[in-house]
N, C-alpha and C positions, 0 to 999 in steps of 0.2 A: 560247385567249383567257383572260385573267385573270378570275377569278370576280367581282371587285368593280370592274371597269372601269366608270367613269362613275357610281359610287355613292359616297355620303357616309355615314360611320359615326361616331357619337359614342362615345368611350371615356372613362369616368370612372376616376379612379385611375390615369391614364396615365403618371405620372412614374416609376413603379418597378414591380417585380414582374410579376405576371400582366398588369396593365394595359399596361405598357410593351411586353411581349412581344406582346400583341394588336395594339397600334398598329403595331409593326413587321411583323407577319404580314399585316395588312390592307393596309398600304401596299405591301408586296411583291406583293400580289394585285390591285393597281390602284386601291384605294380612296383617296378623300380622307378623311383622318382628323382628326376634331375632338377634340383631346386636352384633357380637363379634369382639373385637380388643384388642390388648395390649395397644393401645393409648387411655387412658381414656378421655383425654381432647378432642381428636378428636371425640370420641363418643358423648360427651356433645355438641360439635358444631353441630354434625349431628342431634341430637334430637331438638336442638334449631332451626335448619333450617326446619326440617320436621314438627315440632309442632303437634305431634300426640301421644296419649297414646297407640297406636298400635305398637309403636316402643319400644322394650324392650332391654335395654342396658346391656351388660355383658363384663366387662374388663377381658380378659382371655389371657393366654399364651398357644397357641395351641401346643407348644412343650412339655408341661407338661401333659403327658398321664393320670396320676392318676386324676389330676384336671379336665381335659376335660371329662373323663369318668363319673365322679360324676356330673359335671355341666350339661352335656347333659341329663343324667337320670332325674335330677331334673326339667330341662326345659320341657322335653317331658311329664312329669306327668301333668304339668299345661297347656302346649300348644303342643298337639300331633303334631309332625313334619311331614309335607307333603313334604317339600323340603329342600334341602341344596345347598348353593352356596359356593364353596371353592375359595374365591377371595383373601385370605391372601397370601402375597408373598413378597420376597425381591430380590434385584439385587446386585451383586458384579461384577464390571467390571475391566478388566486389562489383560495384556498379559498372556498367559497360563504359561509361564516359571516364571512369578512373582506372580502367584496366590497362596496365602498362604493357608496352611492347615486349618487355622482358618476360612478363608473366605469360603472355600469349604464346610466345615462342617456346617457353618451357613446357607448356601444356602439349603443344604439337610435337616437340622433340621427343618427349617421353611417351605420351599416349599414342601418337600416330606413327611417328618415324620409328620409334622403338619397336612397335608392333610389326611394322613393315620389315625392318631388318631381320628380326628373329623369324618371322613367318616365312620370308623368302628363303632364308638359309635352311630352315627345317623342311620346307616344301620341296626343295631341290633333292634332299636326301630321300624323302618319301616317294617322290616321283620315280626314283631309280628302282624302287621296290613295288611300285604300283599299288600302294596302300597307305592309309594313314588318316588321322582325324585331327582337326584343329578347331579349338573353341576359343573365341575372343570374348573377354568380359567388357561389355559396353556399359550402358546405363539406360534406364527409362528416360533419362534426360536427353538421350540421343534423338528422341522423336517428340518429346514434349518440352516446350520452352520453359526455362526456369529463371526467375528473377535472380540477378547477381551471379549467374553462372554461365554467361554467354560463351566464354572461351572453352569452358569445360564441356558444355553441351555440343559445341561445334566439333571439338576434338573427338568426343565419343560417337557423334554421328559419322565422322570420317572412319573411325575404327569399324563401326558396324557395316558400312557400305564397302570398305576395303575387304572385309572378311567375306561378305557375300559374293563380291566379284571374284575373289580367290576361288570360292566354291564353284562358281560357274565355269571358270577356266580349268580347274584341276579335276573336276568330277570324272571326266572320261578316263583319267589316269588312276582312278580309285582313291582319290583323296577327298574327304568330306570336310566342309568348313561351315561352322555355325557360330551363332552369336548368343550369348546370354546377357540379358539386360536387367540387372537388379534395380530395385527401388531402394528405399531407406533400409540399410543393413548395418548391424551393430559392429562397426569397424573403426579403426583410428580415423579414417577419412570422414565418417559421419560426425565423430566427436570434434574434428577440426572445424566442420561446418556449423554444427548446432550446439556444441558445448557438452558438458558432462553432468549438468545438474539433474535433479530428480524429476524435473518436468519434461525431460527429453521424450520419453515414450508418449506421454499425453500429447505433446505438441506435434509430434510426427503423425500420430494416429488421427488426431482431430483435424489436422491441416491448418492452413492460414489463408483466409480469403484475401487479406491484404497483399499477400505474395502470390495470389492466383494459384494456390496449391490446395487441391482437395486432400482429404484424409486417406486413410488406408482401410478399405472395406473389411479386410480380415481382422482388423483391430489389433495388429501387432507389428513390431519391427522385425524384419528378417534377421536370423542369425547367419553367420558365415557358412555354417554347415548346411543350411537350407539351400544356399546357392551352389555349394559344392556338389550337392546331390544332383541338381539339374545338369551341371557340367559333366559329372561322371556319366550320367545317362547318355549325353550327346557324344561323348568319347567312345562309349562302349558299342559292342556289336548289337546291342538291343536297338540301337539307332542306325543300323546299317543302311537304311533307305531314307535317311533324313540328311539333307544338306541345304545350304543357303537360307536357313531359317533363323529367326530371331525369337528366342524363348524369353518372354518378359516375365520376370519373377519379382513382382512388386506388391503382392497382396491385393491386386486389383486397383492400385492407386491411379493408374492411367486408363482404367476401363478396358484393359486388354491390349 
């Protein structure tokens, strides 16, 4: 039997990268997928690829608290939410001394505030039913400092701790909250940071001592589907006694 048969799961950032891979994985395992993203054309491409009426598209700005509160309420009335994946996120790179206030605020508005708005709205629905699972996508950069990524690292650290605190508070009401922290993963965000050239894999795998970054012991960059598998596990009943955890999926790049 498919693990998510009869269940509804909301996925933010579903138009590309890890979010799109999660949407595909959950659909394949029987879920009705509520796909949120501000990129409406990306959502249309997703539904064209997945070709299923069990994928429900919603173009949404997760930083708009009032809109998200209303949207989640309407969705939950039609598709009672069993799970939430917070995969929406952005990256701003550059030296700390040159990081603009605008870039800093954008990182926190989307990565942190957006995660808060969606999680709180969904959690309220889950609490009424005394069940649910939430997984937030952070990064191994949440616990390991990275050169030229101070704002991104700080925002992902906030996402990770917010999610674990949610788990502590909501656990007695049957809602589990966990974190997945990917390392280098073949997504548009990685290409934004590291480029598209043929040396990408080698550079990521070998590391860069000048940037205080070790390589990847497994010798490969993750695919979005690799991360989606971990997220699906944490959402599933197979993980029914797991909460407040941070599953690092970086091929050993931060030594666990």
